[in-house]
N, C-alpha and C positions, 0 to 999 in steps of 0.2 A: 504494500500500500504506500503510495507516494502522495504527499500533499503538494499541490502546485500553486504557488502564489505569484501572480504576475508582478513584475517589478515596475513600480510607477516612476522610477528615477529618470528614465529617458524622456526628455522633452523634445517634441518635434512640432513642426508647423504643417498644417494642411491648408492649401489654397483651394477654395471651392468656387465654382461658378454658380451663378444664380440657378436655383431649382427651375426645371422646365417640365411642362406636361408633354408626355409622349402619347400620342393617340394611335389607334389602329391605322395601318398603312392604307387601307381601303375602307369605304363606308361599311358600317355594320348595322344590324337591326336595332331600331329604337323601340324597346319594349320593357315591360316590367316583369321581373321574374321573382317568384316567391322563394325564400330560403326554406329549408326543411325545419321541422320542429326539434331536430337535434342541433342544427346549425345555430339557431338564434337564442339558445339558452344564455342566461346571464353569465355563466362561467366561461363563455367563449367570446364575450364582448370586450376584446382587447386586441392590441396589435403585438405581434411577436417578431423579434428580429433574428435573422440568421446571417452568419458571416461565412464566406468561402474565400480562402486565401490561396493564391497561386504564385508560383515562382516563375522567374524568367525562363523562356524557352527559345534557344537560338534560332530554331527554324521559323519562329514567328516574328523575327526581326523585321521592323518596318510596319507591323500590324499594330493598330491602336485598339486596346481592349474597350475603351470607351465607345469608339465609333462602331466597333463590331457588335457590342452588346446593345447599344441604343438602336441600331438598325434592326437587329434580330428581334428586339422587344416590340417594335411597332408592327412587325410582320406576325409575331406570335399572338399579339392582341387581336388580330383578325379572327383567330380561332377561339381565343379566350376573351371575347369582347365584354362579358359582364365585368371583368376586372377594370375596364375603362369607364365604368359607370359609378354611381353613388348609391349608398344604402339609404332607404327611407324606413320609417317606423309607422306601422298602421295600427288598427284596432287590436286591443289585447296584447300590445307590445310586439306584434308580429313584424318581423323584418322582411324586406324585399329589396331587390336590386333594380334601380332605374337605369337601364342600359343607355346612357346618354352619349357615350363615346368621347367623353371629356378627356380621358387619358389618365395615366399614372405618373406620379412624380419621379423625376430622374435628376440626379446630381452628378456632375463631373468634377473630379478633384485630383489634386497632386500632393503627395507627401514628400518632405525633404529628407527622408531617411531610406535606408534599405531594409529589406525583410530580415537580413541577418542581424541588424541592430535591434530589431524587435523580437528576436527569436524567443527570448524568455517570456514574452508577453502575448504569444500567439495561442492563447487558450483562455477560457473564462476564468476569472473576471478580467475582461479586457480593460486596462486602464485608459485606453485610447478610444473607447467605443463611441463617445460623442463626436470624435474627430472622423471616425470611419463611417458613421451613419448619423448625419445631422438631422436633428428633430425639427423639421420645418414648422414654425409656429402656426398653430391653428389646424394642423393636419394629423393630429394623433387621436382624433375621436373615432367614433364608430359610424355615426349618422352624418351624411352630407360631407364626407371627407374622402380623399383619394384612398383607394383600397390597397394600393401598393406604393411603397417608397423604395427606390433603388438608388444606391450610390456606388459608383465605381471609382476607386482611388488608386492612381498609379504611383508606384514607388521608384526611387532613383535607380534601383537595380534592374528594372524591367518587369518586376513582379507587380501584382495588383490584388486588391481586395474587392470582391463583389459582395456588397451588403444589401440585404433585402428585408423589408419589414412588411408584413402582410396582416390584413384583417382576418383574425382567426375564424370569424363566422363564415368566411368564404371557403376555407380549405382546412383539412387536417394535414398531417405529415405526408401521407400518401399523395394527397392532392397537390401539395406544394412541390414535392419531388417530381411529380408528373409535369407540373408547369415549368419548373427549372430545367427539366430534361428536354422539354419541347423547345425552350429558349436556347439551350446549347446546340440542339440539332439545327435550328434555324441559323445560329451563329456560324455553323460549319457548312452552310450552303443548302440545307434541305428546303424544299418548297412547302412542305407541310409536316406537322409532327407525326412521328410513327404511330403514336397512340392519340387518336382524336378525342377531344374533350366531350364528356357527356354531362348534361345538366341534370335533368330528371329528378329534381329535389322532391317531387311529389312522392317518390318511393319511401321517403321517411317523414311524411306528414303524419300527424296524429290520426287515429282511427275515428270513425263516426258511428256510435259515440265513443269517446275516449274512455279507457279503463286501465287502471293501474293494477297489474296482475302479479308483479314481483315485489320483493322487499328491497327498497332502495335506501340503504343506510347512508349512502353518500349525500343524500339530500335531506337528512334529518335536520331540523332547525334546532341547534343546540345553543342555548344562551351562553355568552361569555361572562361568567360571574367570578372568575378567578383573577386576582392581581398577579402581576409578574409573567403574563403570557407574552408571546412574541410581539403582539400589537403594542404593548406598553414599552417596548424597546426600539421603537421605530427609528430613533436617532442613534442607535448603538448597534446597527446591523453590520456584519461583515460577511464577505463571500469568499469562499475558497473552492478550488477544484481538487478532486482526488482521483488518482489513477489506480485501477485494479488490473494487474496483468495476470499471466498464467499462474504465477506463484500464489498470488492472493486467492484466485479462484480455486486452486487445488487445496489450499488451506481450508477455505470455507466448506468445500465439498466433504472434507474429512469430519466436519462437525455434525453432519446430518446422519440420522439412522439409515439402515440399509434400505428400508422401504421407500425412502426419498432419494435414492441414489441416482435416479434419472432426472432430478430437478434441473432446471435450466440455469444458465449463468445469470440471467435477469432475476430469477427468483432468489438466488443466493445473495446477490448484491443488494437487492431490495430489502431482504430480511435483515441483512447486516446494517444497512442505512437506517431502517426503522428502529431497530433495537438501540443502536448507538445514539441516534438522534434523541430518542425518548429519554434515555438515561442522562444525556447532556442537558436536557431542558429541566431536569429535576422536578417533574410533575408529581402530584400526589398519587400514591399507589392505587387509590380507588377511582381515579379519573380514567375515562375511556380515551383511547387514541385510535386514529384511523390511518390506515395506509391504503390509498386509492391507486390502483394500477390501471393505467390507460390500456384498454384492450381494443385492437383493431378488429371490428366485427364483420368486415366485408365477406369473408369466407363462411360466416355462420348463418348466412341467409340461403334460402332455397326457393327459387334459384338465387345464386350469388349476385351481389351488386355488380352491375356491368362494368367491364374494363373501360377505363376512361372517366368514370365518375370521380369528380374531384372535390365533392363536398365532405363534410364531417361524417364519418361512419365509425365512431368510437364511443365507448362508454368508460366510466371509471368506477367500477364496483369497489366497495370499501370493505377491507378486512378490519374488524374491530376487536380490540382486546383492552382489558384494563392494564394500566401501567404495571401493576404488581405482577400480573400473570405474564405479560410480555417479557419483563426483565428478569423474572425469577425462573421461568421455565428454560429448558435447553434451547439452543439455537434452532433446532429442528421444529420447535413449536411455531415460530414465526414463519418459517418456510412453508409449513403445512397450511397455515392460514392463508398465505398468499396463493398457493397452488389451488386451494379450494375456491377462493373467491374468483379467480380467473376462469375457472371451469364453469362458473354460474352463467357466463355470458352466452346467450342464445339469441336467435332472431326475436323470440318473444320478449326477452329482457330489453332489447333495444327498443322495440315498439312500446313497451311499458314506459320506458323513459320518455319517449316522444309524447305519449298520452299524459304523463305526469306534468310535462312542461305546460300543456294547455290547461289542465285542471288547476294547477297550483301557481299559475302566473309566471312561468319560466324562472324558477328560483335559482339562486347561487348554490353551489355545493356547500357542504358543511366545512367551515374553516377552522372551528375550534378543535384543537388537538389533532389536526389533520396534516397529512403529507401526501403529495401526489408524485408519482414517478412516471415518466414517459420514456419508453425504450426506442431510441432513434437509430440503434445500431444495425437494424435490418433494412434500412432504406437506401443504403449506398450513397449517402450524401456527398462523400468525397469523390465519387465517380463522375460528378457533373463536370464536363469538359467543354470549355468554350473554344478549344483549340490549343490551349496552353498545358494540357495534361491534367492529371488527377490533382485535386486540391490538397495542399499541405494540411489544412484544417477545414472542416465544414461542420457547422452545428450552430447552436444558439450562442448568442453573445453574452448571455448571463443566465443565472438561475432565477427562479421565481417568475412571476408575471407582472413585473413592475410593482408599484406601491400597493396594488390591490391584494396580493397574496404572495408571501415569500416562500411558502412551503412546497414549491414545485422543483423537482430535480429532473434533469434530462440526461439520459445515458447516451453517450456518443462514442463511435469508433475513434481510436486515437493511437498514434504511434509515438512512444516516448523517445527520449534522447538516446536510449540504448538500442533502438530499433525494435522494441517489443510492441506487439499489437495488443491492445486491451481496451478497457472501458474507462472513459473519463466522465465524471459528473460533477457539476457545480452544486454547491449548497449554501443557502443563506441561514445564518444564525446570529443571535446576539453574541457580542465578542466573548464574554465569559463562557457561554454555552459552546462556542466554537472551540475554545481551549479544552473543555471537557470532552467534546466530540472527538477531537484528535487523540486525547488520552484513552478514551474508550476503544477506539480503533487499535491503538498501539497495544493496549492490554489484551484485546481479543486475539490479535495475531501472535503476540509473544506467549500467551498462554497456550495457544495451539502448538506453537513451536516446541514448547517443553514436552508436550505429550508425544510429539514426533520422535524425539530422541530417547524415548524409553526402550526402543528396539534398535538393534544394530545388526548389520549383516556384513560378514567378511568373505571375500573371495580370493583364494590363493592362486595367483597367475604366475608364480615363480617357476613352476615345473613345465611350462609349455614352450619354453625357448622362444619367446616372442622376438627377442633381439636377434635371433639367428636368421630371420627372413632377409634374404640377400637378392636384390634385383640386379646385382653386378657391381654394386658400389660397396660391397662388404657388409659387415655386421652393423646393425642400427645402433646409434648412440643411445637412443631411448626408444622403447616400444612398450605401450601400455595405454591405459585409459587416459583421457584428457582431463578428467576431473573426478572427484569423489561424488558420492550420492547417486541418485537415479533420477535426475531432473527435478522439477518442482514437486513431483509426487512424493518423494522420499529422500531425505538427506542422510539417512543413517547407514548408507552402504560404503564400505571401505575395501579397497583392492590392494593386495600385496604384489609387488612387482620387483623383478631383478633390477639392480641399479648400481652403477659405479660412480662414486662421488669424486670430488676434485682431488682427493688424496690418492685416488686409484684403488680405494677399498671397495670390494664387492659386498653388497648387502641387500637389504629389503627396503624399498620405498613404499610408503602408503599415504595417500591423501585422506584428509578427514574434514568434514564440515561440522561446525559448532557455532552457537551464538557467541558473540565476541567475548563476553565475560566468562563464559564457560571455556572458551579456548585458552584464556589466560590461566584458569584453574587447571586445565588439562596439562598445559606446559609445566606448571609448577609441580603437579603430581609426577610427571615424567622426570623432572629435575630432581625431586626428592628421592625417587626410586633409583635413578641412575647416578646419583651424586652430582647432579647438575651438568654432567658431561654428555650432552646429546646434541644432535645437530638438526635444526629445522630451518627451512627457507623463510624468506620474508612473506608476510601475510599477503594473500591475494583476495581483494574484496570480491565477494560473490554478487549475484544479481539482487539478493535480498539484503537490504541496508544493514540490519543488525547482525549479519552473518560474516564469518571469515572462513577461508579455506586454507589449510596449510598442508605441506607435505613433510613428513618426518622420516629420517633415515636412521 
């Protein structure tokens, strides 16, 4: 587990041109289109920003990403013309799109730095987010505002950032990826998107008459009667991002019982986040907490929602537990709750949500004691290619959904500085709670680490003559394993190998993995046993920060 804090120390300047409206390249229908009753719920009435970061590509020398993307945008809007309109609100808070063809906001910008200079800041929380996506005054509302805001910022190195802010009532993650994919195709010369957009929001309108047929604990109206909740720390909120790679996932998987062995990476990280966040907030044991998992329901319909549909087709069922039960039970308890609540999502569940919106006035989800997670790792955000290749980073620019609700975390594909692929997620917490959250994560992983080393395996490779393998260049100077352990799954494996040291002495070499403090004690034990006369090489840091690997002769 790695905590990533963007460095705010680098100061740079962005020169922006005046925002402009980009309209469809050819005339489009002027009509009014209803949003679905999933689209226009209160919990989706906000704008969400995404950043795509691209490095310089020599073969694109002379091509201007601003011009390429602006031109592609106008042609893409011919197919996605509702985005060029404006949302209106009708009777019963019903939202609809007036397809006026006015256009979407576009900003051209230049930064006086290189991407390498920003390398440590290219993940949430972006300290430069306001520079890379300017909040045009009067354009961040839901009704009568542009539905898309795009800024393309060129960097001195030839790289650029494509930043997009979208009205969430129009699209979910699937829909946004579909739109951006269409935009990249048009940027690379296509005459139309490979997947044509489908509106058909009537598919998810409430039934007549509406009827709530499922239990929706995500919409329970819970009064905020407690002091010291996140809301009361509005001016003391901090945001950090955390990276879970293969090692962390392997650790978490060992914490669950056998019957949960097939749980997903998402379920493991979500359970970990929920428990550690709850402990960090120091809530009363009798309080209920909710973990709402966003579930894409497209494939749960019969027939399935048509390919090309870009509206919202997700729900966020809530796993509910008391603070005491969540924190005192084993880790598998949280995983099981999350698996169970995800499995509840059916076509009927989604239709019940749509009906609830009409019956109860399109309420906001429960915010008290709640956390929401959205898994963006399956959408291939980084694959969006305007001609400059795969994005270095693609995902949200921050956690939360602005000042309305801080308890949303997005899981995104990420490659860390070691080249490891894993999951990055930002989280908002009050500053003291963030300190406790990091400590809880550290304690969780170090505790699991201790249990890992209760077992040890040794393999004697000295009798196999590994060094005798001769390709014509003679005997090998060294032949054997490249490291101890057995990858992230198990560190307690040690291999004995023939070795000749610098003095010309033949002996046995064996690598060993241990936590750093345990390694110091191990060396002391060897020293005490052998009178302090033993030889070990310099420590080699392993991929896990608290670990060292040494070889001893």
